Structure formats: C-alpha cells, structure tokens
N, CA, C and O atoms as a printed pandas DataFrame, in Angstrom:
     atom_number atom_name residue_name chain_id  residue_number  x_coord  y_coord  z_coord
0              1         N          MET        A               1 -162.994  -12.894 -148.416
1              2        CA          MET        A               1 -162.541  -12.030 -149.505
2              3         C          MET        A               1 -162.960  -10.591 -149.233
3              4         O          MET        A               1 -164.022  -10.335 -148.667
4              5         N          ASN        A               2 -162.115   -9.667 -149.642
5              6        CA          ASN        A               2 -162.536   -8.276 -149.554
6              7         C          ASN        A               2 -163.300   -7.902 -150.826
7              8         O          ASN        A               2 -163.401   -8.709 -151.750
8              9         N          ARG        A               3 -163.823   -6.718 -150.871
9             10        CA          ARG        A               3 -164.723   -6.311 -151.969
10            11         C          ARG        A               3 -164.059   -6.364 -153.340
11            12         O          ARG        A               3 -164.701   -6.767 -154.310
12            13         N          ILE        A               4 -162.809   -5.974 -153.447
13            14        CA          ILE        A               4 -162.153   -5.970 -154.754
14            15         C          ILE        A               4 -161.907   -7.397 -155.231
15            16         O          ILE        A               4 -161.980   -7.666 -156.430
16            17         N          GLU        A               5 -161.618   -8.313 -154.312
17            18        CA          GLU        A               5 -161.418   -9.704 -154.704
18            19         C          GLU        A               5 -162.705  -10.306 -155.255
19            20         O          GLU        A               5 -162.673  -11.066 -156.222
20            21         N          ASP        A               6 -163.817   -9.975 -154.652
21            22        CA          ASP        A               6 -165.101  -10.453 -155.156
22            23         C          ASP        A               6 -165.374   -9.913 -156.559
23            24         O          ASP        A               6 -165.840  -10.652 -157.426
24            25         N          GLN        A               7 -165.090   -8.641 -156.784
25            26        CA          GLN        A               7 -165.294   -8.054 -158.112
26            27         C          GLN        A               7 -164.369   -8.698 -159.140
27            28         O          GLN        A               7 -164.787   -8.979 -160.263
28            29         N          TRP        A               8 -163.114   -8.933 -158.760
29            30        CA          TRP        A               8 -162.159   -9.561 -159.666
30            31         C          TRP        A               8 -162.624  -10.977 -160.011
31            32         O          TRP        A               8 -162.536  -11.391 -161.167
32            33         N          HIS        A               9 -163.114  -11.716 -159.024
33            34        CA          HIS        A               9 -163.627  -13.051 -159.264
34            35         C          HIS        A               9 -164.798  -13.022 -160.254
35            36         O          HIS        A               9 -164.846  -13.828 -161.184
36            37         N          GLN        A              10 -165.727  -12.107 -160.056
37            38        CA          GLN        A              10 -166.877  -11.992 -160.958
38            39         C          GLN        A              10 -166.433  -11.615 -162.368
39            40         O          GLN        A              10 -166.950  -12.146 -163.350
40            41         N          LEU        A              11 -165.488  -10.710 -162.460
41            42        CA          LEU        A              11 -164.970  -10.291 -163.770
42            43         C          LEU        A              11 -164.324  -11.477 -164.487
43            44         O          LEU        A              11 -164.595  -11.707 -165.665
44            45         N          LYS        A              12 -163.476  -12.229 -163.791
45            46        CA          LYS        A              12 -162.819  -13.384 -164.403
46            47         C          LYS        A              12 -163.819  -14.457 -164.797
47            48         O          LYS        A              12 -163.681  -15.086 -165.846
48            49         N          THR        A              13 -164.823  -14.667 -163.962
49            50        CA          THR        A              13 -165.794  -15.730 -164.192
50            51         C          THR        A              13 -166.767  -15.402 -165.314
51            52         O          THR        A              13 -167.138  -16.289 -166.084
52            53         N          HIS        A              14 -167.183  -14.157 -165.420
53            54        CA          HIS        A              14 -168.254  -13.800 -166.352
54            55         C          HIS        A              14 -167.809  -12.998 -167.569
55            56         O          HIS        A              14 -168.304  -13.228 -168.672
56            57         N          GLU        A              15 -166.904  -12.083 -167.391
57            58        CA          GLU        A              15 -166.552  -11.178 -168.486
58            59         C          GLU        A              15 -165.385  -11.673 -169.342
59            60         O          GLU        A              15 -165.412  -11.486 -170.559
60            61         N          ILE        A              16 -164.377  -12.288 -168.760
61            62        CA          ILE        A              16 -163.201  -12.652 -169.555
62            63         C          ILE        A              16 -162.887  -14.147 -169.508
63            64         O          ILE        A              16 -161.821  -14.569 -169.957
64            65         N          ALA        A              17 -163.792  -14.940 -168.976
65            66        CA          ALA        A              17 -163.560  -16.386 -168.875
66            67         C          ALA        A              17 -163.400  -17.021 -170.248
67            68         O          ALA        A              17 -164.150  -16.718 -171.177
68            69         N          GLY        A              18 -162.423  -17.897 -170.364
69            70        CA          GLY        A              18 -162.239  -18.668 -171.586
70            71         C          GLY        A              18 -161.656  -17.918 -172.758
71            72         O          GLY        A              18 -161.585  -18.456 -173.863
72            73         N          ARG        A              19 -161.239  -16.694 -172.542
73            74        CA          ARG        A              19 -160.678  -15.909 -173.644
74            75         C          ARG        A              19 -159.163  -15.959 -173.612
75            76         O          ARG        A              19 -158.558  -16.089 -172.548
76            77         N          MET        A              20 -158.554  -15.854 -174.787
77            78        CA          MET        A              20 -157.098  -15.788 -174.911
78            79         C          MET        A              20 -156.744  -14.390 -175.401
79            80         O          MET        A              20 -157.491  -13.786 -176.170
80            81         N          PHE        A              21 -155.611  -13.884 -174.956
81            82        CA          PHE        A              21 -155.198  -12.531 -175.292
82            83         C          PHE        A              21 -153.809  -12.562 -175.917
83            84         O          PHE        A              21 -152.934  -13.316 -175.491
84            85         N          GLU        A              22 -153.627  -11.735 -176.925
85            86        CA          GLU        A              22 -152.339  -11.653 -177.613
86            87         C          GLU        A              22 -151.242  -11.110 -176.711
87            88         O          GLU        A              22 -150.094  -11.551 -176.762
88            89         N          ASP        A              23 -151.621  -10.144 -175.886
89            90        CA          ASP        A              23 -150.633   -9.504 -175.015
90            91         C          ASP        A              23 -151.338   -8.823 -173.846
91            92         O          ASP        A              23 -152.562   -8.880 -173.724
92            93         N          GLU        A              24 -150.549   -8.180 -172.990
93            94        CA          GLU        A              24 -151.098   -7.525 -171.802
94            95         C          GLU        A              24 -152.043   -6.384 -172.152
95            96         O          GLU        A              24 -152.996   -6.112 -171.422
96            97         N          TYR        A              25 -151.775   -5.722 -173.265
97            98        CA          TYR        A              25 -152.630   -4.613 -173.677
98            99         C          TYR        A              25 -154.042   -5.106 -173.991
99           100         O          TYR        A              25 -155.026   -4.496 -173.573
100          101         N          ASP        A              26 -154.136   -6.210 -174.727
101          102        CA          ASP        A              26 -155.451   -6.773 -175.045
102          103         C          ASP        A              26 -156.176   -7.226 -173.776
103          104         O          ASP        A              26 -157.391   -7.061 -173.660
104          105         N          LEU        A              27 -155.436   -7.793 -172.834
105          106        CA          LEU        A              27 -156.031   -8.178 -171.555
106          107         C          LEU        A              27 -156.553   -6.951 -170.815
107          108         O          LEU        A              27 -157.659   -6.964 -170.274
108          109         N          ALA        A              28 -155.748   -5.890 -170.797
109          110        CA          ALA        A              28 -156.171   -4.655 -170.123
110          111         C          ALA        A              28 -157.442   -4.090 -170.749
111          112         O          ALA        A              28 -158.340   -3.649 -170.031
112          113         N          LEU        A              29 -157.527   -4.096 -172.065
113          114        CA          LEU        A              29 -158.734   -3.612 -172.746
114          115         C          LEU        A              29 -159.943   -4.469 -172.395
115          116         O          LEU        A              29 -161.036   -3.944 -172.185
116          117         N          ALA        A              30 -159.753   -5.787 -172.329
117          118        CA          ALA        A              30 -160.856   -6.679 -171.981
118          119         C          ALA        A              30 -161.321   -6.434 -170.551
119          120         O          ALA        A              30 -162.518   -6.489 -170.270
120          121         N          ILE        A              31 -160.394   -6.168 -169.657
121          122        CA          ILE        A              31 -160.751   -5.871 -168.268
122          123         C          ILE        A              31 -161.543   -4.579 -168.196
123          124         O          ILE        A              31 -162.555   -4.510 -167.498
124          125         N          MET        A              32 -161.095   -3.554 -168.909
125          126        CA          MET        A              32 -161.815   -2.278 -168.902
126          127         C          MET        A              32 -163.218   -2.445 -169.487
127          128         O          MET        A              32 -164.183   -1.910 -168.941
128          129         N          ASP        A              33 -163.337   -3.179 -170.587
129          130        CA          ASP        A              33 -164.653   -3.432 -171.179
130          131         C          ASP        A              33 -165.549   -4.214 -170.217
131          132         O          ASP        A              33 -166.737   -3.923 -170.080
132          133         N          GLY        A              34 -164.966   -5.202 -169.562
133          134        CA          GLY        A              34 -165.731   -5.997 -168.611
134          135         C          GLY        A              34 -166.202   -5.180 -167.424
135          136         O          GLY        A              34 -167.332   -5.344 -166.964
136          137         N          MET        A              35 -165.351   -4.307 -166.929
137          138        CA          MET        A              35 -165.746   -3.445 -165.810
138          139         C          MET        A              35 -166.855   -2.486 -166.235
139          140         O          MET        A              35 -167.781   -2.221 -165.468
140          141         N          GLU        A              36 -166.757   -1.974 -167.442
141          142        CA          GLU        A              36 -167.800   -1.090 -167.953
142          143         C          GLU        A              36 -169.131   -1.838 -168.054
143          144         O          GLU        A              36 -170.174   -1.315 -167.661
144          145         N          ALA        A              37 -169.089   -3.052 -168.578
145          146        CA          ALA        A              37 -170.311   -3.855 -168.696
146          147         C          ALA        A              37 -170.909   -4.146 -167.320
147          148         O          ALA        A              37 -172.126   -4.082 -167.144
148          149         N          ARG        A              38 -170.054   -4.465 -166.346
149          150        CA          ARG        A              38 -170.544   -4.738 -164.992
150          151         C          ARG        A              38 -171.168   -3.494 -164.367
151          152         O          ARG        A              38 -172.168   -3.589 -163.656
152          153         N          SER        A              39 -170.579   -2.329 -164.632
153          154        CA          SER        A              39 -171.140   -1.103 -164.052
154          155         C          SER        A              39 -172.502   -0.783 -164.668
155          156         O          SER        A              39 -173.403   -0.318 -163.970
156          157         N          LEU        A              40 -172.657   -1.026 -165.964
157          158        CA          LEU        A              40 -173.950   -0.789 -166.610
158          159         C          LEU        A              40 -175.014   -1.743 -166.077
159          160         O          LEU        A              40 -176.140   -1.330 -165.800
160          161         N          LYS        A              41 -174.658   -3.016 -165.933
161          162        CA          LYS        A              41 -175.595   -4.005 -165.398
162          163         C          LYS        A              41 -175.967   -3.687 -163.955
163          164         O          LYS        A              41 -177.118   -3.845 -163.549
164          165         N          GLY        A              42 -174.973   -3.236 -163.181
165          166        CA          GLY        A              42 -175.196   -2.975 -161.768
166          167         C          GLY        A              42 -175.767   -1.608 -161.469
167          168         O          GLY        A              42 -176.178   -1.339 -160.340
168          169         N          GLY        A              43 -175.800   -0.737 -162.472
169          170        CA          GLY        A              43 -176.355    0.597 -162.280
170          171         C          GLY        A              43 -175.485    1.503 -161.435
171          172         O          GLY        A              43 -175.996    2.344 -160.696
172          173         N          TYR        A              44 -174.171    1.340 -161.538
173          174        CA          TYR        A              44 -173.282    2.234 -160.794
174          175         C          TYR        A              44 -172.297    2.895 -161.740
175          176         O          TYR        A              44 -172.087    2.436 -162.862
176          177         N          THR        A              45 -171.708    3.961 -161.279
177          178        CA          THR        A              45 -170.760    4.741 -162.067
178          179         C          THR        A              45 -169.369    4.139 -161.941
179          180         O          THR        A              45 -168.932    3.775 -160.850
180          181         N          LEU        A              46 -168.698    4.043 -163.048
181          182        CA          LEU        A              46 -167.334    3.529 -163.078
182          183         C          LEU        A              46 -166.388    4.684 -163.369
183          184         O          LEU        A              46 -166.591    5.436 -164.322
184          185         N          GLU        A              47 -165.365    4.821 -162.554
185          186        CA          GLU        A              47 -164.356    5.852 -162.778
186          187         C          GLU        A              47 -163.007    5.184 -162.924
187          188         O          GLU        A              47 -162.674    4.269 -162.171
188          189         N          ARG        A              48 -162.234    5.638 -163.888
189          190        CA          ARG        A              48 -160.887    5.105 -164.100
190          191         C          ARG        A              48 -159.863    6.090 -163.560
191          192         O          ARG        A              48 -160.066    7.304 -163.566
192          193         N          PHE        A              49 -158.779    5.536 -163.104
193          194        CA          PHE        A              49 -157.649    6.370 -162.743
194          195         C          PHE        A              49 -156.385    5.694 -163.213
195          196         O          PHE        A              49 -156.369    4.485 -163.444
196          197         N          LYS        A              50 -155.344    6.453 -163.353
197          198        CA          LYS        A              50 -154.098    5.938 -163.879
198          199         C          LYS        A              50 -152.989    6.156 -162.861
199          200         O          LYS        A              50 -152.821    7.253 -162.328
200          201         N          PHE        A              51 -152.238    5.097 -162.602
201          202        CA          PHE        A              51 -151.090    5.205 -161.708
202          203         C          PHE        A              51 -149.914    5.759 -162.477
203          204         O          PHE        A              51 -149.761    5.494 -163.669
204          205         N          ASN        A              52 -149.096    6.515 -161.810
205          206        CA          ASN        A              52 -147.857    6.998 -162.410
206          207         C          ASN        A              52 -146.870    5.842 -162.398
207          208         O          ASN        A              52 -146.441    5.398 -161.333
208          209         N          SER        A              53 -146.512    5.359 -163.569
209          210        CA          SER        A              53 -145.642    4.195 -163.651
210          211         C          SER        A              53 -144.170    4.564 -163.811
211          212         O          SER        A              53 -143.334    3.693 -164.051
212          213         N          ALA        A              54 -143.859    5.814 -163.682
213          214        CA          ALA        A              54 -142.467    6.250 -163.864
214          215         C          ALA        A              54 -141.618    5.951 -162.665
215          216         O          ALA        A              54 -140.425    6.257 -162.662
C-alpha cells in the first residue's frame, strides 16, 4: 500500500467505521472531521485543498 491508502484504511477503520450517512455531503463532513482528529492525535498539520470540479 502507498501512504494515502494506509491513511484511508486507518480513517475507515477508526474514525468512520460502522456509521451510516444520509448522503455524500454527510460522508464528506465525517471524513474531514476524522482527518482533523487524526492530525491532532498524530501531532501534524492538516491542510485542505479544493479541486476545481467545473
């Protein structure tokens, strides 16, 4: 696995496991919250960026 796959696995296993989401927006919010929690636990800075979806 590459580094992002390992992070995604940890996020799915620990931060959002067993949860149900109403829609993609709620899932996206849970992912962002989970990443924030992981960065605080790990002591690293989290930066967000947005892709141009147009």
